[in-house]
N, C-alpha and C positions, 0 to 999 in steps of 0.2 A: 443561380438560375437555383433556388431553393424554393425565392420567392414568385418566378413565375411558373413553376408545381404547384405552389398552395395555389396559386388563382385557376391556373389549366383547373384540376381537380374537383371546384366548388362549378366551375364554368361548366365543368361535361354532367355532372348531377344533374344543373339546371337542365340543361338540354336531357334530355332521357325525359327527367319527371315531364315534359312541356309536351315532351312527343310521345308519351303514357297517355298523359289526357289530354291531347287533341286529336288523339286516333280512337276515331267510334268504333263499336267493335259492328262489324260488317260483314255484310254477301254481295260479292254482284257475279250476278250468271244475265247468258243470253238466252233470250228467251228464241226457243222456235215458231217457228211465223206458219201456220197454216197454212192447209187449200190452195188457190190457186194464183199461178205467179202472174204478176204484173208487170206488162217493160215500163221500163221507161218515161217513155214518151205522153202514156200514160198520168194523169194526176188524180188521187187515191186520195176521201173520201176519209176522212180520220175518225175515228167513235175512241173513246179512251170514258173508263168509270175507273175509279182508283178509291179505295176503303179510308188512306192512311195513307200521304208522303207529299213527296212535291214531282213532276207530272214535266216531263223538256222535247218537244215536238219542234224537228229540223227540219225541213226542206232544203233541197242543194242537190242541185242537178254531180255532184261529184258522185253521189251514189246508186248504187243501181239495181238494187234489190231492196225493199222497204226489210230494219232488222231494228229488235228491241234488244231491249236492254232493260233489265231490274235489278237491284241494289235493298235486301234487308239490311233496316238497320237497328240496333237495339235499343229502346227510349228510358229503360231500366236495369239496373240487378236483374231482374227478375226472370229477364230475356235469355235466353239459350247464352249456354260462351260457346260455343266452334259453330261453324258457318256453315257443316253442315243442319244440326241444328234448327240454325236459322234460318236455311233457307225450308226447310217445314212446317215453317212455321205458315208460309205464302203459300197460294195460288197464282197464277199465272199467264195467262192464257191468249193468242196471238190470233185472227185469221184473216185467213184477204179470201177478198171473195167477191160477187159483183150481183149488186140488192135494186132491184128495178132502173135500172142501164148503164148504174154506176159501179165503180172498180170504190170494196168496201175495206179499210186496214181496222179492224176493232180487236182492242186490246184490254181487257179482261184483270184487275187486283182485289186480288180480296184477304180477307183473314181465314186463315184453314181448318179452326177451330176456333169454337164458344169454351168460355171465352176468349174476346179478345186476344193475341198474347201482346207485351208490351214491346211491340215495334211498328216500325218505318216501310214505309213501299212505294221503295224511286220508283222510276220509268225514267227513260226516254227511251222514244221514236225515232226514225230516221228517215225520210223515204223520198223519192228524186222529187216529187214534185207534187203538192197538193193542194188540190181543189175542196176545202169545207171542213171548218176542224166543229169536232161540239166532243166538249170533255166536263166529267164530273166527279171533281173529285174534294178532301176535306184533309187538314191538317201541313198542308205546302203549298210551296210557293209556283206557279201554274204558267211556263215559257214557250212563247211559240216566239219560229225564228225562221221568216224566210215561207212563211203560210200565203197561202193564196183562198179568195171567195170565200162562203158567211162561216158567223165568227160565232159560237154558243159555251160561252164557260161559266161551270159555275160551280167556285170552287165557297166548302163548306154549304152550311145548312144551319140550319136553327136544331140551336144541341150543338152540335160539331163548331169544332173550330176550320174555316177559310185559309189565306194566306194570298200572299201579294200578287196579283197577275200581271205580266208582261210582253208584249206582245209589240212587235219590233220587221218589221216586211218592208220591203223595197219595190214590195207592189203593190198595184193600187187597188183599192178596197173597191168597190160597189155594188156587196151583196149586206143585208144583217148582219148585223155583228151585236151583240149580248154578252159584256164581261160583269156576274156579281162574284162580289166576296162578301164575307161578312165578318173581317177584318185581315187589313192591311191592302197597300199600294198598288193600284191599278192606273199601269202604263199602257199607255196603246198608241206606236208608233208608222206613222205608215204611210209609203209612195209615192209621189204625185199625182193625180190621175185621181185621188180617192177624193170618197162625197159623201154626205148621210146627211138624214135630221136628229145633229148632236142631244140627246139626257145628257147629260154627267154632274148625279147625287153625290152626296158623303155625308155621313150627318157627323162623325166627328174627323175634322178631315178642309179642303178647298180643296175645290173643281180650278181646271187651267185646260183653255185649251186656245194651242197657237200656230198658221198654217202660214207657215217660213213660205210655202209655195200654193195654190189656189187661190180660192177665195174666202169668204165668213162671210155669211146675215145672215139679218135676223135675229142681232142678241137678244138673248132675255136674262140678266147674270144677280144671282140675290140669296147675295152667301152662302150658304151652300146647296146650290144649285143654280145652274149649267144649264141655260137652249142658246143651238144657234143652228143655222146653216152652211155646212159647207159645201157647196158645187151645186150640182142637182137640185141636190138632196132627197134622190127618192129615193133610198133607203133609208131605216132606221137602228141607231146606233143609241144598245145604252149603257150605260157606266157605272152601277151603285155599288159601292162602300162601307160600312159601316164605321170604320174605325180607318182614317188612310187618305192620302188624296189621289184626287180622279185626273191623272191629264192623257190628253190631247194633243200631240205632234205631226204637223203634213211634213215634208222637207225631204229632200234630195237625199241617196242612200241612206232612208231608214234600215233597211236589213245590215246596218254595216257597224251601223253605231253599238259596241255594248252596253249595257245592262247601268256600266256605270255614269255611263253621262246623264241620268236621270235621274239623284241619289248623290252626286256630286265624289264620293267613296266611292277611291277602285278597288277593285276587286280586287286581292290574293293572290298571288304571285302564288303556280301552276308547276315550276318547276326552278333550279332543283329540289328533288322529293325530297324534302329533310325541308327547305324550306313552304312548300304545300304542310305537310301536318302541318309546322307549328300553327295553321291556321286548319286544322280541322279537317284536312282531309282525308 
């Protein structure tokens, strides 16, 4: 019995250390969507600007109205300790409106003070339907799931870090697409019927294009640059990253595949809760 107890105690201590180390100081909150209400049958143009953090946009019919959530994460010990004080370091606003005949959801995330506090702001936007996404971000991953229409993502800029860009949708994308990051993998996974005049380039990585459904023609591959046509190629598709791979895949059920499909690494379990915390949730 003594030996069992002596073994359990160190294990419990280790678990506590891991839990404390993996649990980053953060504060999550819901952002009220101001402006007009949009019936769920009308797709939204989603326009997001965030100075530093991660962004996730999910379009799915199970949502009845746009939903916006935010999480402030401490990046160093100099960040505020309490959840309330963490929230005060950022400003977030979400406005739904009609502009030039389009229903638009704009989300803006900024630091609330200067100099910039050592925090990151993660944004999650969920809408019933989308038609067009524009994102300007730095400092984290941008993930788009189930979206449709034209896509423009600028992740990072000179002097600001970027992050990976991950697009997964079962929709047929036949509009212009621009995905640019300073550093990180770009993954563009779309459904049957998608088209494009493709240019995928990376300074330190590999471009890759594979159409499991559809046709690819006019391929010109030169190491870090891949050019070619997908379908009738009426719309431009530009993928550009300085550090990371640039990958395009067209296949059935593209919107139902998780991120682990791309890089071969399984995602950390989100349940039970104590296991999730060991992974830094």
